[in-house]
LOLUM-694041 format. One record per residue (C-alpha): x, y negated, z negated. Coordinates in steps of 0.001 Angstrom, whole numbers, plus 500000, padded with zeros to 6 digits. Layout:
XYZ/...
//
This chain:
499954499931500050/502701497777499077/504029497965502777/500500497266504200/500101494430502091/503837493240503267/503004493571507040/499596491674506742/501846488744505049/504725488912507586/501940489236510654/500125485831509257/503378484521508878/504403485502512627/500988483963513550/501298480434512222/504749479838513880/503139480200517142/500478478339516765/501640474529516612/498956473492513712/498823469852512247/499174469378508644/495779470250507019/495006469624503581/492240471346503191/492327473470499989/491279476644502522/494839476712504396/496409476921500971/494709479580500005/495834482593501316/499184482337500788/498250481622497089/497073484637497161/499517485960498811/501469485534496425/499765486606493640/499342489697495133/502957490268495541/504203489452491715/501269491701490761/502932494797492911/506429493492491485/505661494163488510/504447497417489060/507129499023491078/509260497697488178/507259498943485321/506513502625487134/510356503830486307/509295503232482712/508007506995481440/507117505447477878/503050506227477621/502281502627476440/503453501485479720/500516503927481780/497993501036480165/499897498189481546/500032500042484807/496537500816484772/495764497067484495/497435496150487573/496157498735489710/492535497304488494/494212493708489283/495453494292492590/492500495300494459/490420492226493754/493457490587494504/494196492175497640/490159491577498480/490614487966497782/493876487710499992/491693489134503182/488866487228502807/490698484005502774/492218485323506074/488876485308507629/488351481944506070/491151479982507356/492660481815510697/489063480997512724/490171477189511906/493478477556513291/492805479833516298/490354477114517352/493278474698517805/494881476889519343/492897476366522035/493778472700522961/497585473399522343/500574475139524977/502140478258523043/505299478359524757/506705480331522332/504808483680523239/507047483659526531/510143483615525008/513354485734524217/512969485912520627/509931488522520761/511901490987521956/512955494065520383/516642494910520686/516967498911521644/518641500942523854/515583503550523482/513607502819526337/510449504665524940/510293502140521633/510493499111524027/506911497029523330/505463496003526923/505772492558525696/509769492640525713/509895493795528815/508246491444531539/507767492193534528/505914491239537606/504483495091539359/503422497389537212/500062496113534599/500419495653530719/498632499694530493/501272500951532896/504143499366530788/502403500730527772/501669504287529585/504828505065530465/506383504400526855/504360506856525371/505003509475528028/508669509332527615/509674512792526952/510803513421522911/514168515102522064/513099518553521157/515194519759517869/517865521618518783/517488524318515315/515239525024513199/515013523427509338/517046525883506827/513917526864504110/515231527314500754/514538531063499531/513668529313495798/511563526683496577/509549529392499369/509463531458496446/507098528948495009/503863529264495925/501613525773495657/498172527654495364/495120525831496290/493162527941493363/496314526796491260/495242523344490423/492869523246486923/490460520548487208/488613519683483676/489787516625482139/489062513358483007/491996511570482275/495692511147482460/496961514808481094/500117514233478974/500827517799477806/500706521520478808/501641524710476827/501166528409476965/500886530780474047/503600533144473740/501455535968474527/500953534529478245/496853534756477813/496162530868477387/497314527256478373/496718524742476190/496161520829477444/495737517416475939/494303514449477935/494195510936477497/490451511558477282/490973512820473796/490283516445474179/492930519431473844/491241522325476553/492125525837476611/492390527928479608/492153531786480486/495550532330482733/495505536087482402/494588537135485835/495933534931488612/493835533195490468/491106533529487909/491689530695485538/489141529373484097/488158526713481464/487207528744477965/487605526158475100/487170521749475215/488148521243471520/486987517466470725/488187515972467539/490532513638468241/489287509820468544/492317508686470780/494743510116473857/496625513459472781/500071513235473643/501515516710472512/500207520978472223/501918523586470711/500892527496469943/502468528779466818/504963532139467533/502176534414466686/499675532708469658/497195532546466378/497128528687466075/497016525453467867/498479521969466898/497809518986468818/499276515148468490/497671511965468855/498252508523469379/495980507485466076/498699509045464649/497240512131463455/497898515948464141/494965518847464223/495400522473463416/492746525054465439/492503528649464790/492737530496468325/489647533222467893/490125536739469267/487278534897471483/488779532040472421/485581530070472891/485290530481469262/488287528107468614/487681526325465387/489133523150463894/491381523971460955/492775520798459774/494729517897460002/497395516746458976/498040513025457582/501618511072457234/502474509561460345/501904505812460653/501970505620464521/501274507626467863/502885511364467660/504274512097471206/505982515530470438/504870518926468297/507026521922468056/506627525217465788/509705526626464222/510731530112465237/509374531509462601/505996530130462366/506227528290458598/507263524898460170/505518522213462064/507943519245463604/506149515821464757/508359512868466368/506758510081466307/506254505770467089/506883505087463268/510593506062464183/510581509005461960/510469512725462645/508374515046459655/508905518659458713/505289520214457856/504013523418455977/501913525246458391/500236527679455752/499533524552452831/499111521736455352/501864519763453293/504398517088454246/507903518922453565/510758516281454976/511013513210456652/513860512654458793/514876509407459288/517785507695461429/516596506623464380/516228502798465008/513073502961467133/510672505443468536/510815508728468728/509642511160471753/510503514478471345/511556517047469114/512823521341469392/513813523647467134/517127525507468047/515938529038468805/517443530143465116/515413527959463555/518309526108461887/518722523106463945/516225520083464990/516542517967468121/514852514984468677/515690512394471617/514144508554470474/514066504871472426/517418504114471155/519281505683473592/520415508361471710/519800512628471003/519625513652467298/520891516861465368/519085517632462315/520067520571459676/516322522162459081/516900523099455656/518911519884454249/516596517591456665/520415515626457033/521760514594459927/524450516667461630/525221514772464604/524036511606466552/524584512652470812/525372508913472515/525523508327476081/522552507776477544/521609504050479379/517804504361478155/515279505838476793/515614509655475569/512634511140476522/512752514841476055/515166517343474585/515211521070475107/517259523861473749/518598526475475850/517267530225474877/520264530826473424/520811528061471586/524478526991472659/522893523609474966/521219521024474365/519615519381477519/518127516020477398/516131513673479902/516346509902480074/514820507151481814/518525505991482985/517572508644485852/520265511442484475/519821514652482911/522528515428480412/524129519217478981/525562518638475131/527717521485473424/525406521944470656/528434523338468217/530865520384469132/528032517835470061/529988516737472990/528585516109476289/529262518619479079/528174517879481666/525148514804483640/522730515591486392/521697513367489387/519257513512491463/516061511901490772/515962508256491854/513883507140488507/513290508044485530/513182511783484128/510489512370481181/510817515773480442/512670519033481118/512195522863479974/514320525756479998/513038528817481445/512719531639479449/515596533345480960/518169530542480561/518915530854484243/516569527752485637/515925524052483974/513094522428485711/512896518046485063/509245516358485894/510265512465486665/507942510040487818/509080509947491113/506537512579490862/508603515430491686/509564518178489655/513355519389490891/514925523252489810/518578523683488523/520813526131488180/522266525949484616/525307528069485182/526173525980488409/525317522320486237/527227524105483146/530344524384485536/530391521195487212/528872522044490561/527309519324492581/525211521924494198/523624523107491127/519830521550492851/517844523746493480/514331522658495041/512442519566494683/508972520282493958/505866518136495244/503832517180492307/500368515319492413/500926511567493486/502218510255490461/504819511292488100/505677513885485664/504449514208481948/505341517386480766/506704521404482352/506223524313480825/507241528130482153/504762530632481006/506640533676478991/507896536066481173/508831532999483502/507045533692486328/505105530553486741/505097526980486063/502601524431484513/502835520466484924/501018517814483093/501261514455484937/499539510985485715/496215512475487063/493534514564485688/494897517687487266/497308520584485879/499112521692488823/500857525750488482/503315527143491156/503867530830490724/507343532715490585/508677535110492577/511357536850490374/512791539070492810/513919536359494558/515207534832491270/517417537537490491/519227537740494281/520904533774493593/
//
């Protein structure tokens, strides 16, 4: 749309240059340029805001999206108001600039030469245009190479889950592989039956939060679901053998800001929550009581994750750092510095030796957990990276970005510094990606993006094992 608007403005400017008009002090003569300037300003602000992955920035983008439309309509209306007067004055004037050579387009390809730019006394304008269109195009000399890993991801038409009425912020698979949970800006948590390929269905619509649901997570035994919201609350839900009978168990209160991400410890006894209030809290799942509060980040905390052995906790913050914490003592172990912008996501590799971090600085970093040293930086996303997650076997890393793509990385190659570690790039919906999750056996990838849909890709393990 931005390109279309700029082309309209450029075309309007060219038309006015061709007309020898007298200065007009009428307000209508200034209306179109004024509205055009407003539209361009809104677009510039919208483009600059598109690289910010903070959930708060969504509301700004929504306001800008609504504002651009009316001003664009006003701009078009203003053209209809002012253009007739300009054209009327053209009838009484000589427009010598139409025949000047400046309008010719310089090109060596005769098929791209405009009829206006190649004056001729013999052929008609229609004949000239026909000749340009009929010029033969070069044929490709070789078929494009198809990445076998990309081919193994099949975006089935029936693998888009629809049901939410607003942005989807989070997705999570139950460890038993039967359910997918999703949290949305529509204030609901939904449960989907994904046990049978192609027969996904909504089985529960959980209501209780008063504001947007930013995060969802299953307990290791798949019997509990936790959800965190911008209302600062964490709710626990009991998953019944019949998912439609899922019930709310209780609410964990303590954060003074939005809960951005929650994670169960590997033994299921603790829940860690990251919040806008700059803290991380640890909760006893059985009693619902607050165990400890981890303080150290200077700004809001976006992400939190337990190590596979449950002894270490990682967090990422808008203060551009990630931190490692001792779960038993609630003390900080190390601060990982190196990102130039917000750290939006943290993820431990299945063996617990590597921590991956995703940042608004458009990079992904690998860190050695034992030494707290940076191992490698992955680049490839042109805008901020919102989320990273490892496949269950630890061989693949998936990353989601505001550039609307999901990239797949070969972990072993990336850790070795191989610049060819990027395996494939999957196109998500037409908006950025918020959350990613592999199912327990690594055969499916779910993506929550800035739309009402959840995208699913199905994975061919045979292709993976051969790489």
